[in-house]
N, C-alpha and C positions, 0 to 999 in steps of 0.2 A: 566389475565391468572394466573393460579395457580403457586405458587413458585415451583421450581424444588427441589425435595427431593433427597438428596445425602447422603448415610450413612457416618458417620464420619470415617476417615481412622484409621487403627490400628497403634500402635506405630511403628516407623521405625525400621528395623532390625539393629543389631549392626554394620553391614558392608554390602556393596552392591558390587556385581560383575557384569560383563557384562553378559547379557542374550539376546537371540534372539528367536523369534517365529519360529517354523518350518512350513513353508507354501510352496505350490508347486512352486509359482513364485512371485516376485524374491526371491532367496534364501538368506536371510540376514546372514551375518557372524558376529560373536561376535567380537567386536572391543575394543581395550584398551582405545579409546577416550570416550567411553560411558559406563555408568553403569546403573544398573537396576533402574526403577522408584520406587518411594516410595509413597504409599504402593505397595507391590508386587501384581500383578494381581492374583497370586495363593492364596494370603491371603484373597482377597476380589473379588470373581468372578463377583460381580455386580457393581464393581467400574466404575464410570463415565457412567451412563445411558445417552442416547442422550439428550443434553441440549436443552430445547425448550423455556424457559421463556424469555419474552421480558422485557428488562430493563426499557425502557420508559414507557411501560404499567404498570409494577410493581411499578415504582415510582409514577405514577398517582394514582394507586390503594391505595398506602399507604397515599397519600395526602401530604406527606412531606418527601422528600428523605434524610433529614438530620439525622445524628446520634445524640445521646443524647448530645454529647459535642460540637455540631456545633450550630452556631447562624444564623439567617436569613441573616445577613450581609455577611456571607461567600459565599452565592450563587450569581452568576452573574446576574445583572439586567440591562444590557446595553440597551440604547436607540439607535435606528438605526439612521444613518446619512441619510439625504435626498438623493435620487438618483441623481447622477451627472455623467457627461461623464468623461471617463478617459482622462488624459492629460499627457504632458511630465513631469509634476511635480507630482509624486505620493504622496499619503497621508503619513504622518509621525505619529509616536507614540509621544504623549506628553512626554516631557523630564522627568517629575515627574513619569509618568507611567513606562518609560524604566528603571529608576533608581531603582524602587521598585519591578520590575517584577521578578517572579521566573526564575530560570535557566531551560530552556527547554532542555531535554535530548533526547526526542523521540517524533515523531509526525506521526500519521498514520490514514487513513480513515478505517472504517470497510468495510466489503465485498461488501455492496451495496451502499457505499458512502453516506449513510444517517446520519452517525455519525462519530465522530473522537475522537481519544484517545491521551492524552498528558502525557508523562512521565516527571516528574520534579525531582529536587534535594530534594523534600520533599514528593513525593508520585505520585499519578496519578489523572487525571481528564477525565471525559467523557462528550462530548457535542453533542447536536443535531444540524444538519446543517440548516434545513429549517422547521420551524423557528429556528433561532439561539437561543440556551439556554443551560445552563449547566444542565446536568442531575444529576450528582453527582460528588463529589471528595473524595478521601481518602488520608489523610496525615499520614505519618509514622515517626513523631517526627524528621524531618530533615534528613531522610534517603531516598536515591534516587532510582528511577525506570528508568532503561535505555531502556527497551522494554515493551510496552503494546500492546497486540494483542487482539482485540475484536473478538467475534464470532457472527456476525450480531448484534442483540440487546439482546443477551442472557446474563444471569447472570454469565456465566463462562468466565474468561479471562486468558490469559497467561502473566505472569510477569517475568521479569529478572531484577535483581538489576543493578544499574549504578550510575555514578557520583563519586565524591570523597568519599562519605560515603554511599555505596550501602545498601539497605534494605535487599537484598538477595545476595548470592555470584553470580558473573556474569557468573559462570560456571553452574548455575542451572536454569531450567525452572520451575517456580512455577505455579500450576494450582489454580487460585483464584476463590472462589465462593462468589459473593458479597451478596447473601442472608445470608450467614453465616458470612460474613466479615472475612474470614480466608482462608488459603491455604488448599486444600484437597488432594494434591498430588504433586509430583515433578519428574523431570527427571534430572539426574546429569551427567556431562561430565568432562573431564580433560582439556579442553580448553574453552575459553570464547565463549558464545553464541552470535552470530552476529545478528540473526533474528529468528522470529517464525512466521509460517503461520498456520492458522486454517481453517479447513472445519468442517462440522457437523460430519464427520466420520474419520477425520485424524488430526494428529498434525505433523507438519514439523518443524524440528529444524535445523538451519543453523550454522555451525561452519566455521572456516577459510578455511578448505580444504575438508570438508565433509558435507553431508546433510543426516539426518535421518528421515524416515517416519514411524510414529507410528499409530496404530489403536487407535481411541479415546476411544472406549468402554472399552478396557482392557489394554491399553498402551503397547501392544506387538509390538516389532520392526518388521516392514514389509519390509523395504528396506533401504539400505544405498548407497550413491553415492559419488564417489571421484570427486573433482572439482579442477580447478586451484585456486590459492590463491584468496579468496573472502572476503576481509575485510569489504565490504559494506553489506554483507549478502544478495546478490542478489538472489531472488527466487520468483517465482510466481506460483500460483496454481489455476486451474479452480474451479468454484463454482456451476456449473450446476449439479444437482442431477443425479447420475447414470453414470457420465462421469468424470474420474479423469485424468487430464493432469497437469503435473508438468514441469516447465521450470527453468533451472539453467545454470550457466556457464559450458562450456564443459571442455575437458581436455587440450585444447590449446588456445592460444590467439585469440580473435575474434570469438570464437565458442560458440554456445548455444546448450544445450542438451534438448531434449524434450522427456519426458517419458509419453507414452500412456498406462496407467495401464489397461484399459479395453481391449485393443487390445494386451497387453503384448508385446509392441514394443517400441524401442528406436530410435529416429531420431536425427542426428547431423546436424546442419546448420552452415556453415561458413558465418556468417553475415557481418563481417568487417575484415579489415586488422589489425586494432588496437584493443587494449583491449576493451572488452565490459564494458560500463560504466553504462548503465541503460536499462531496458526493461520492458514491460508491456504485460500482457496476457488478452485477451478478456474473458468475463465471461464464455462463453461456451467453451473456450480453443481452438478455431479454428484459431485465429489470434494472432501473436506476433509482437510487435513493438520494435525495437532495436536501440540503439545509441552507438557509440564508444567513446573513450576518446577524439577524435577530436571534437565531438559535433556539427558538421555542418550538417550532414545528418541523417535522421531517415528512417529506412527501415521497411516495413511491409511484413511479411512472412506468408504463410500457415503453420501451425504446422503439418498438415497431411503429406504433401510431401516435405516441405521445399522450395516451390516455392516463389521467390521474386515477390510480387504482386504490390508493389508501393514503390516509394522513394520520400521523400519530403525534402526540405532544410529549416533548421532553420535560417541559416545565412552563412556569408563567414568567419567570425573569429572563432577561436577555442573557445569552451565554455564547461563548465561542465554541463551536463544535470542532473537535480535533480529528475525529475519525468516525466513519460509518462502515459497517461490514455485514454482508449477508452470510447466513449459514449455507453450507453446500447444498442442502435440500430446499433452500429458499423459503423455509418456514419461520425463520427468525431474523431479526435485525438488531445489531448491537450498536450502541452510540456512546462515545466518550466526549466530555466537554470540560471547560475550565471550572465547572462547578464541583468537580471531584467525585461525581457519581457516574458509574457505567450502567446504562439501562439496556435491557433486552426486551424487545417488542415482538408480539406475535403477528405474523403476516397472514392476511386473509385474501390473498390475491389468487385469481383463477385466470391464468394466461390464455385459456381457450375462449374466454368471453370478454366483452368490453365492460367498462364500468357501468354502462346503462342497463345491460341485460344480465349481468352475472349474478347468480343467486349467492347470497351469503351462506357459508356453511353453517349447519345447525350447531349451536353452541353447546359445549360440554357442560352439563350442570355442575360438575366438580371443578371446572376450570376457573381460574381467578378472573374477576371482573376487570376489564380494561376501560370500560366507559362508565359514566356516571349513572346512578340509579334514577337521576332526575330527568331522564330522557323523555318522559311523558309531557314535560313542559319545555321541551327543547326549543320550541319556537319563541319562548319568552325570555329564557335565560341566555346570557352571553355564550358564545361558542366554547369558551373555556370549560363550561360545566358538562358538555357532552363530548369532550375529546376522548380519544383512545390513549390510555396511559400504559406505561411499561408493565410487563409481567414480573420482571425480576430486576434487582439492583445490587450494586456493590459499591461501598463507600471508600473513597480515596481522599487524598489531600487536594484541596482547591488550588488552582493556579499552577499545578504541575501538569505538563503535557503528557497525556497517555494516548496510546493507540491500542486498538482492540481488534480481535479476530476470534472466530469460533475454532475450538480445538478439534482434534480428530476423534476424541472420545465424545460420545453422545452427550448433549446438553452441557458442554463445557465451554468456557470462554478464557482466552489468553489475553492478558493485559501487559503492555510494556510501557515503562515510564522513562522520560528523558533523564530522570535522576538515577537510572540504573535498576529500577525495580522490575521484577518479573512475577506475575501472579497467574496462577491457573485456578479457576473457580468453577463451581458447578451450580446450575440452577434447576429448580424443580418446575417442570412445565405445567404441572397441575396446581400445586399449592402456591407457586410464585414466591414473592417476598425477597428477603435478603439472600444473596447467594452464599454458598459455603466455600470458604477458601481451602483449596487442596494443597497447594505449595506456594512458597514465597521465597525469592532469591534476590540478591544483588548481583546482576550479571557482569558487573565491572570488577567485582572482588570475589575471592574464593569463599568468603564467609556469607552466611545466609542472614536474612533479617531476624529480628527478634520480636 
Protein backbone atom coordinates (compact mmCIF):
# COMPACT_ATOMS: atom_id res chain seq x y z
CA UNK A 1 0.00 0.00 0.00
CA UNK A 2 1.32 3.42 -0.89
CA UNK A 3 2.68 5.58 1.88
CA UNK A 4 0.36 8.23 3.19
CA UNK A 5 1.36 11.67 1.96
CA UNK A 6 0.88 14.36 4.58
CA UNK A 7 2.07 17.92 4.02
CA UNK A 8 4.65 19.11 6.55
CA UNK A 9 3.07 21.34 9.20
CA UNK A 10 3.80 25.07 9.23
CA UNK A 11 5.78 26.52 12.16
CA UNK A 12 3.68 26.70 15.35
CA UNK A 13 2.17 30.09 16.16
CA UNK A 14 3.81 32.10 18.96
CA UNK A 15 0.90 31.33 21.28
CA UNK A 16 -2.25 29.25 21.18
CA UNK A 17 -5.65 29.99 22.61
CA UNK A 18 -8.77 27.93 23.01
CA UNK A 19 -10.89 27.55 19.88
CA UNK A 20 -13.94 25.51 18.98
CA UNK A 21 -15.69 24.64 15.77
CA UNK A 22 -19.18 25.98 15.18
CA UNK A 23 -21.39 23.03 14.33
CA UNK A 24 -25.13 22.41 14.79
CA UNK A 25 -24.75 19.67 17.44
CA UNK A 26 -23.29 19.26 19.97
CA UNK A 27 -22.28 22.87 20.44
CA UNK A 28 -18.71 22.86 21.78
CA UNK A 29 -17.75 25.59 24.18
CA UNK A 30 -14.27 27.05 24.41
CA UNK A 31 -12.61 25.75 27.54
CA UNK A 32 -9.56 26.94 29.48
CA UNK A 33 -8.32 23.34 29.82
CA UNK A 34 -7.77 23.06 26.08
CA UNK A 35 -5.85 25.05 23.55
CA UNK A 36 -5.77 25.13 19.76
CA UNK A 37 -4.02 22.27 17.98
CA UNK A 38 -0.73 22.96 16.25
CA UNK A 39 -0.74 23.52 13.34
CA UNK A 40 -3.98 25.47 13.13
CA UNK A 41 -6.55 24.02 10.71
CA UNK A 42 -6.96 27.51 9.29
CA UNK A 43 -3.28 27.53 8.35
CA UNK A 44 -3.50 24.17 6.61
CA UNK A 45 -7.02 23.21 5.43
CA UNK A 46 -5.73 19.89 4.07
CA UNK A 47 -4.17 18.85 7.35
CA UNK A 48 -4.61 15.17 8.27
CA UNK A 49 -6.15 13.51 5.22
CA UNK A 50 -7.72 10.18 6.18
CA UNK A 51 -4.85 7.84 7.16
CA UNK A 52 -5.01 4.57 5.30
CA UNK A 53 -1.52 3.08 5.09
CA UNK A 54 -0.96 -0.27 6.76
CA UNK A 55 2.11 -0.42 8.99
CA UNK A 56 2.63 -4.16 8.66
CA UNK A 57 2.27 -4.03 4.88
CA UNK A 58 4.54 -1.00 4.66
CA UNK A 59 7.19 -2.73 6.74
CA UNK A 60 6.96 -5.75 4.44
CA UNK A 61 7.24 -3.55 1.35
CA UNK A 62 10.35 -1.92 2.72
CA UNK A 63 11.87 -5.30 3.39
CA UNK A 64 13.47 -4.05 6.60
CA UNK A 65 11.62 -1.90 9.13
CA UNK A 66 14.85 -0.76 10.81
CA UNK A 67 16.10 2.76 10.76
CA UNK A 68 19.70 3.47 9.75
CA UNK A 69 20.97 3.44 13.31
CA UNK A 70 19.30 0.13 14.23
CA UNK A 71 20.89 -3.29 14.05
CA UNK A 72 19.26 -6.67 13.31
CA UNK A 73 19.78 -7.66 16.94
CA UNK A 74 17.36 -4.90 17.96
CA UNK A 75 14.42 -6.80 16.48
CA UNK A 76 12.72 -9.51 18.53
CA UNK A 77 13.18 -13.04 17.23
CA UNK A 78 11.59 -15.10 19.94
CA UNK A 79 11.11 -18.83 19.55
CA UNK A 80 7.70 -20.07 20.70
CA UNK A 81 7.33 -22.35 23.68
CA UNK A 82 5.61 -25.66 22.85
CA UNK A 83 1.91 -25.66 23.66
CA UNK A 84 1.16 -26.80 27.17
CA UNK A 85 -1.91 -26.77 29.35
CA UNK A 86 -2.40 -24.03 31.89
CA UNK A 87 -1.77 -25.05 35.47
CA UNK A 88 -1.82 -23.58 38.95
CA UNK A 89 1.87 -22.66 38.50
CA UNK A 90 1.89 -19.92 35.87
CA UNK A 91 5.01 -19.36 33.74
CA UNK A 92 7.62 -16.89 34.98
CA UNK A 93 9.98 -14.46 33.34
CA UNK A 94 13.62 -15.50 33.57
CA UNK A 95 15.30 -13.42 36.29
CA UNK A 96 17.95 -12.03 33.94
CA UNK A 97 15.21 -10.90 31.58
CA UNK A 98 13.26 -9.19 34.34
CA UNK A 99 16.36 -7.37 35.58
CA UNK A 100 17.20 -5.99 32.16
CA UNK A 101 13.67 -5.30 30.92
CA UNK A 102 12.50 -1.85 29.94
CA UNK A 103 10.04 -0.08 32.17
CA UNK A 104 6.60 -0.43 30.59
CA UNK A 105 4.49 2.70 30.97
CA UNK A 106 1.58 1.85 28.67
CA UNK A 107 0.13 -1.23 27.03
CA UNK A 108 -2.81 -1.31 24.60
CA UNK A 109 -4.28 -3.29 21.72
CA UNK A 110 -5.19 -1.60 18.48
CA UNK A 111 -8.83 -1.38 17.41
CA UNK A 112 -9.11 -4.88 15.87
CA UNK A 113 -6.82 -6.54 18.47
CA UNK A 114 -4.44 -7.69 15.74
CA UNK A 115 -1.56 -5.55 17.05
CA UNK A 116 -0.52 -3.97 20.32
CA UNK A 117 1.51 -0.93 21.31
CA UNK A 118 3.93 -0.59 24.22
CA UNK A 119 5.03 2.75 25.68
CA UNK A 120 8.31 2.53 27.61
CA UNK A 121 10.70 4.82 29.45
CA UNK A 122 12.76 4.95 26.22
CA UNK A 123 10.15 5.21 23.44
CA UNK A 124 7.52 2.92 21.99
CA UNK A 125 7.18 -0.46 20.25
CA UNK A 126 4.57 -1.98 17.96
CA UNK A 127 3.94 -5.74 17.76
CA UNK A 128 1.81 -8.10 15.71
CA UNK A 129 -0.24 -10.62 17.71
CA UNK A 130 -0.60 -13.59 15.36
CA UNK A 131 1.99 -14.53 14.45
CA UNK A 132 3.80 -12.77 17.24
CA UNK A 133 6.54 -10.46 15.99
CA UNK A 134 7.85 -6.98 16.54
CA UNK A 135 6.85 -4.70 13.67
CA UNK A 136 9.08 -1.81 14.70
CA UNK A 137 10.26 0.25 17.64
CA UNK A 138 11.30 3.85 18.06
CA UNK A 139 13.67 4.92 20.84
CA UNK A 140 13.92 8.53 21.99
CA UNK A 141 17.29 8.63 23.78
CA UNK A 142 15.95 7.54 27.16
CA UNK A 143 12.81 9.68 27.06
CA UNK A 144 9.49 8.04 27.86
CA UNK A 145 6.14 7.61 26.14
CA UNK A 146 3.23 7.23 28.53
CA UNK A 147 0.42 6.74 25.97
CA UNK A 148 0.60 5.11 22.52
CA UNK A 149 -2.65 4.85 20.59
CA UNK A 150 -2.68 3.06 17.25
CA UNK A 151 -5.17 3.58 14.43
CA UNK A 152 -5.66 0.01 13.22
CA UNK A 153 -2.38 -0.63 11.31
CA UNK A 154 -1.98 2.87 9.99
CA UNK A 155 1.20 4.93 10.02
CA UNK A 156 -0.45 7.58 12.19
CA UNK A 157 -0.25 7.19 15.99
CA UNK A 158 -1.10 9.39 18.96
CA UNK A 159 1.68 9.79 21.55
CA UNK A 160 1.79 11.35 25.01
CA UNK A 161 4.98 11.71 27.00
CA UNK A 162 5.34 9.81 30.27
CA UNK A 163 7.69 8.44 32.89
CA UNK A 164 10.35 10.28 34.88
CA UNK A 165 11.85 11.79 31.69
CA UNK A 166 8.97 12.26 29.21
CA UNK A 167 9.75 12.77 25.54
CA UNK A 168 6.80 15.18 25.23
CA UNK A 169 4.89 17.15 27.85
CA UNK A 170 2.20 14.94 29.43
CA UNK A 171 -0.26 17.76 28.69
CA UNK A 172 0.08 17.33 24.91
CA UNK A 173 -1.17 14.79 22.40
CA UNK A 174 1.38 14.46 19.60
CA UNK A 175 0.26 13.12 16.22
CA UNK A 176 3.12 10.94 14.97
CA UNK A 177 3.59 9.92 11.33
CA UNK A 178 5.91 6.93 11.27
CA UNK A 179 6.62 7.31 7.56
CA UNK A 180 8.21 10.66 8.32
CA UNK A 181 9.41 9.58 11.79
CA UNK A 182 8.21 12.87 13.19
CA UNK A 183 5.24 14.59 14.77
CA UNK A 184 3.00 16.42 12.31
CA UNK A 185 0.63 18.07 14.78
CA UNK A 186 -0.35 18.40 18.41
CA UNK A 187 -3.21 19.13 20.79
CA UNK A 188 -2.32 21.04 23.96
CA UNK A 189 -4.13 21.10 27.30
CA UNK A 190 -3.64 22.60 30.74
CA UNK A 191 -3.83 19.30 32.61
CA UNK A 192 -2.35 15.87 32.01
CA UNK A 193 -3.76 13.66 29.28
CA UNK A 194 -4.99 10.38 30.75
CA UNK A 195 -5.89 8.55 27.53
CA UNK A 196 -6.40 8.94 23.79
CA UNK A 197 -8.84 7.03 21.59
CA UNK A 198 -8.71 7.07 17.79
CA UNK A 199 -11.18 6.37 15.02
CA UNK A 200 -10.60 6.92 11.35
CA UNK A 201 -12.62 10.14 11.64
CA UNK A 202 -12.19 11.21 15.28
CA UNK A 203 -9.60 11.88 17.98
CA UNK A 204 -10.84 11.58 21.58
CA UNK A 205 -8.69 13.02 24.37
CA UNK A 206 -9.41 12.12 28.00
CA UNK A 207 -8.41 14.39 30.90
CA UNK A 208 -9.14 13.97 34.61
CA UNK A 209 -12.60 15.55 34.44
CA UNK A 210 -13.22 16.20 30.75
CA UNK A 211 -13.28 14.48 27.40
CA UNK A 212 -12.72 16.29 24.10
CA UNK A 213 -13.83 14.94 20.72
CA UNK A 214 -12.06 16.30 17.62
CA UNK A 215 -12.53 15.73 13.91
CA UNK A 216 -9.48 13.92 12.59
CA UNK A 217 -9.42 15.69 9.22
CA UNK A 218 -9.06 19.25 10.52
CA UNK A 219 -8.63 18.88 14.32
CA UNK A 220 -11.72 20.99 14.99
CA UNK A 221 -13.33 20.50 18.39
CA UNK A 222 -16.65 18.69 17.96
CA UNK A 223 -17.77 18.07 21.54
CA UNK A 224 -16.62 18.23 25.14
CA UNK A 225 -17.96 16.21 28.06
CA UNK A 226 -17.75 16.75 31.82
CA UNK A 227 -17.11 13.58 33.86
CA UNK A 228 -16.49 12.55 37.44
CA UNK A 229 -12.78 12.32 38.33
CA UNK A 230 -11.34 9.85 35.81
CA UNK A 231 -7.65 9.22 36.64
CA UNK A 232 -7.66 5.93 34.69
CA UNK A 233 -8.78 7.69 31.52
CA UNK A 234 -11.78 5.40 31.08
CA UNK A 235 -13.32 5.91 27.64
CA UNK A 236 -14.41 3.63 24.80
CA UNK A 237 -15.54 4.39 21.27
CA UNK A 238 -17.19 2.22 18.61
CA UNK A 239 -15.26 1.44 15.44
CA UNK A 240 -18.04 0.55 13.04
CA UNK A 241 -18.05 2.92 10.11
CA UNK A 242 -20.97 5.32 10.02
CA UNK A 243 -21.92 4.80 13.66
CA UNK A 244 -20.19 6.77 16.41
CA UNK A 245 -20.91 5.69 19.97
CA UNK A 246 -18.77 6.96 22.85
CA UNK A 247 -18.92 5.66 26.42
CA UNK A 248 -17.37 7.40 29.43
CA UNK A 249 -18.00 7.79 33.18
CA UNK A 250 -21.11 9.80 33.94
CA UNK A 251 -21.58 12.69 36.31
CA UNK A 252 -22.06 10.56 39.42
CA UNK A 253 -20.63 7.45 41.06
CA UNK A 254 -21.53 4.18 39.35
CA UNK A 255 -22.93 5.86 36.24
CA UNK A 256 -21.85 5.52 32.62
CA UNK A 257 -22.68 7.99 29.90
CA UNK A 258 -23.38 6.86 26.34
CA UNK A 259 -23.19 9.38 23.49
CA UNK A 260 -24.98 8.34 20.28
CA UNK A 261 -23.64 10.92 17.87
CA UNK A 262 -25.57 9.63 14.86
CA UNK A 263 -28.89 9.87 16.70
CA UNK A 264 -27.77 13.01 18.60
CA UNK A 265 -28.83 11.36 21.83
CA UNK A 266 -27.26 10.91 25.28
CA UNK A 267 -28.10 7.94 27.51
CA UNK A 268 -27.15 7.61 31.20
CA UNK A 269 -26.96 4.12 32.75
CA UNK A 270 -26.73 3.53 36.50
CA UNK A 271 -24.58 0.45 36.19
CA UNK A 272 -23.32 -0.03 39.77
CA UNK A 273 -23.64 1.32 43.30
CA UNK A 274 -19.86 1.67 43.57
CA UNK A 275 -17.41 3.62 41.41
CA UNK A 276 -16.99 2.42 37.82
CA UNK A 277 -13.59 0.70 37.56
CA UNK A 278 -13.57 -0.66 34.02
CA UNK A 279 -15.78 -1.03 30.96
CA UNK A 280 -15.62 -2.25 27.37
CA UNK A 281 -17.68 -1.43 24.30
CA UNK A 282 -18.45 -3.85 21.48
CA UNK A 283 -17.07 -2.93 18.07
CA UNK A 284 -20.50 -1.90 16.78
CA UNK A 285 -21.28 0.09 19.93
CA UNK A 286 -24.41 -1.87 20.86
CA UNK A 287 -23.14 -3.59 24.03
CA UNK A 288 -21.23 -2.32 27.02
CA UNK A 289 -19.73 -4.46 29.80
CA UNK A 290 -19.06 -2.73 33.13
CA UNK A 291 -17.47 -3.53 36.47
CA UNK A 292 -17.27 -1.56 39.69
CA UNK A 293 -14.51 -1.05 42.23
CA UNK A 294 -15.74 -4.21 44.01
CA UNK A 295 -14.81 -6.30 40.97
CA UNK A 296 -17.08 -9.24 41.75
CA UNK A 297 -19.82 -8.74 39.14
CA UNK A 298 -19.69 -7.75 35.48
CA UNK A 299 -22.85 -6.40 33.88
CA UNK A 300 -23.71 -6.24 30.20
CA UNK A 301 -26.06 -3.48 29.03
CA UNK A 302 -27.62 -2.39 25.79
CA UNK A 303 -26.24 1.03 24.91
CA UNK A 304 -29.41 1.84 22.99
CA UNK A 305 -31.90 1.78 25.87
CA UNK A 306 -29.73 1.00 28.92
CA UNK A 307 -31.36 -2.40 29.52
CA UNK A 308 -29.41 -4.83 31.71
CA UNK A 309 -29.04 -7.88 29.50
CA UNK A 310 -26.83 -10.17 31.59
CA UNK A 311 -24.84 -10.30 34.81
CA UNK A 312 -21.87 -12.62 35.40
CA UNK A 313 -19.71 -13.25 38.45
CA UNK A 314 -15.91 -13.14 38.42
CA UNK A 315 -15.61 -14.28 42.03
CA UNK A 316 -16.64 -13.66 45.63
CA UNK A 317 -13.63 -11.60 46.80
CA UNK A 318 -13.06 -7.97 45.91
CA UNK A 319 -10.74 -7.49 42.95
CA UNK A 320 -9.45 -4.75 40.71
CA UNK A 321 -10.62 -5.40 37.17
CA UNK A 322 -7.87 -4.52 34.70
CA UNK A 323 -9.63 -5.14 31.40
CA UNK A 324 -12.80 -6.37 29.72
CA UNK A 325 -13.11 -7.46 26.09
CA UNK A 326 -15.88 -8.66 23.78
CA UNK A 327 -15.25 -11.22 21.08
CA UNK A 328 -15.90 -9.96 17.56
CA UNK A 329 -19.09 -12.05 17.31
CA UNK A 330 -20.23 -10.85 20.76
CA UNK A 331 -20.63 -14.43 22.01
CA UNK A 332 -17.86 -14.23 24.63
CA UNK A 333 -16.53 -11.79 27.21
CA UNK A 334 -12.99 -11.93 28.66
CA UNK A 335 -11.98 -10.42 32.01
CA UNK A 336 -8.60 -9.89 33.70
CA UNK A 337 -8.02 -8.77 37.29
CA UNK A 338 -5.41 -8.49 40.02
CA UNK A 339 -6.38 -11.98 41.21
CA UNK A 340 -4.24 -13.42 38.43
CA UNK A 341 -6.94 -15.34 36.55
CA UNK A 342 -8.32 -14.50 33.11
CA UNK A 343 -11.96 -15.55 32.80
CA UNK A 344 -14.03 -16.14 29.66
CA UNK A 345 -17.81 -15.88 29.98
CA UNK A 346 -20.50 -17.01 27.57
CA UNK A 347 -22.83 -14.19 26.52
CA UNK A 348 -26.53 -14.91 26.13
CA UNK A 349 -27.75 -11.57 24.88
CA UNK A 350 -30.28 -11.11 22.09
CA UNK A 351 -30.10 -7.54 20.88
CA UNK A 352 -33.36 -7.83 19.00
CA UNK A 353 -35.36 -8.12 22.24
CA UNK A 354 -35.39 -6.45 25.62
CA UNK A 355 -34.41 -8.10 28.88
CA UNK A 356 -38.10 -8.56 29.84
CA UNK A 357 -39.28 -10.42 26.77
CA UNK A 358 -36.17 -12.01 25.28
CA UNK A 359 -36.18 -15.82 25.42
CA UNK A 360 -33.09 -17.50 26.73
CA UNK A 361 -31.49 -19.76 24.11
CA UNK A 362 -31.92 -23.46 24.70
CA UNK A 363 -28.91 -24.71 26.61
CA UNK A 364 -26.54 -27.18 25.01
CA UNK A 365 -26.64 -30.40 27.06
CA UNK A 366 -22.90 -30.78 26.46
CA UNK A 367 -22.04 -27.20 27.39
CA UNK A 368 -20.38 -26.42 30.72
CA UNK A 369 -22.67 -25.21 33.46
CA UNK A 370 -22.17 -21.55 34.30
CA UNK A 371 -24.82 -21.33 37.02
CA UNK A 372 -25.36 -23.24 40.22
CA UNK A 373 -27.36 -26.47 40.26
CA UNK A 374 -29.06 -25.10 43.37
CA UNK A 375 -31.27 -22.79 41.30
CA UNK A 376 -34.40 -24.59 42.49
CA UNK A 377 -33.94 -22.87 45.88
CA UNK A 378 -32.68 -19.67 44.33
CA UNK A 379 -35.11 -17.59 46.37
CA UNK A 380 -33.64 -18.92 49.63
CA UNK A 381 -29.91 -18.92 49.01
CA UNK A 382 -27.85 -15.75 48.55
CA UNK A 383 -27.41 -14.41 45.04
CA UNK A 384 -23.85 -15.80 45.01
CA UNK A 385 -25.13 -19.37 44.62
CA UNK A 386 -27.12 -18.77 41.43
CA UNK A 387 -24.63 -16.51 39.69
CA UNK A 388 -23.33 -17.16 36.20
CA UNK A 389 -19.70 -18.23 36.32
CA UNK A 390 -16.96 -18.28 33.72
CA UNK A 391 -16.69 -21.02 31.12
CA UNK A 392 -12.89 -21.00 30.89
CA UNK A 393 -9.95 -19.73 32.93
CA UNK A 394 -6.22 -19.14 32.61
CA UNK A 395 -4.00 -18.76 35.72
CA UNK A 396 -1.40 -16.02 35.93
CA UNK A 397 0.47 -14.21 38.69
CA UNK A 398 -1.52 -12.11 41.12
CA UNK A 399 -0.97 -8.35 41.31
CA UNK A 400 0.59 -8.14 37.85
CA UNK A 401 -1.48 -6.02 35.50
CA UNK A 402 -2.69 -7.92 32.44
CA UNK A 403 -4.95 -6.82 29.60
CA UNK A 404 -6.87 -9.25 27.44
CA UNK A 405 -8.46 -9.50 23.99
CA UNK A 406 -9.78 -12.24 21.74
CA UNK A 407 -7.46 -13.51 19.03
CA UNK A 408 -8.24 -13.70 15.34
CA UNK A 409 -8.23 -17.50 15.49
CA UNK A 410 -11.44 -18.99 16.81
CA UNK A 411 -11.70 -19.43 20.59
CA UNK A 412 -8.31 -17.91 21.31
CA UNK A 413 -7.41 -15.24 23.84
CA UNK A 414 -4.37 -12.94 23.81
CA UNK A 415 -3.02 -11.76 27.17
CA UNK A 416 -0.47 -8.97 27.65
CA UNK A 417 1.31 -8.22 30.94
CA UNK A 418 3.01 -5.08 32.18
CA UNK A 419 5.94 -7.38 33.01
CA UNK A 420 6.48 -8.01 29.28
CA UNK A 421 4.55 -11.27 29.07
CA UNK A 422 2.61 -12.30 25.96
CA UNK A 423 0.32 -15.33 26.02
CA UNK A 424 -1.96 -16.77 23.38
CA UNK A 425 -4.35 -19.35 24.78
CA UNK A 426 -7.21 -21.44 23.48
CA UNK A 427 -10.41 -22.36 25.29
CA UNK A 428 -12.86 -25.17 24.65
CA UNK A 429 -16.36 -23.66 24.29
CA UNK A 430 -17.99 -27.01 25.11
CA UNK A 431 -15.81 -28.59 27.81
CA UNK A 432 -14.65 -25.28 29.32
CA UNK A 433 -12.18 -25.41 32.18
CA UNK A 434 -8.52 -24.45 32.05
CA UNK A 435 -7.36 -22.88 28.80
CA UNK A 436 -4.50 -24.36 26.80
CA UNK A 437 -1.42 -22.18 26.43
CA UNK A 438 -0.37 -21.99 22.78
CA UNK A 439 2.57 -19.59 22.91
CA UNK A 440 4.36 -17.53 25.53
CA UNK A 441 6.91 -14.72 24.98
CA UNK A 442 8.63 -11.87 26.72
CA UNK A 443 7.93 -9.09 24.23
CA UNK A 444 10.62 -6.85 25.75
CA UNK A 445 13.39 -9.38 25.12
CA UNK A 446 14.36 -11.68 22.28
CA UNK A 447 14.21 -14.72 24.57
CA UNK A 448 11.01 -16.58 25.33
CA UNK A 449 9.69 -17.63 28.72
CA UNK A 450 10.54 -20.98 30.12
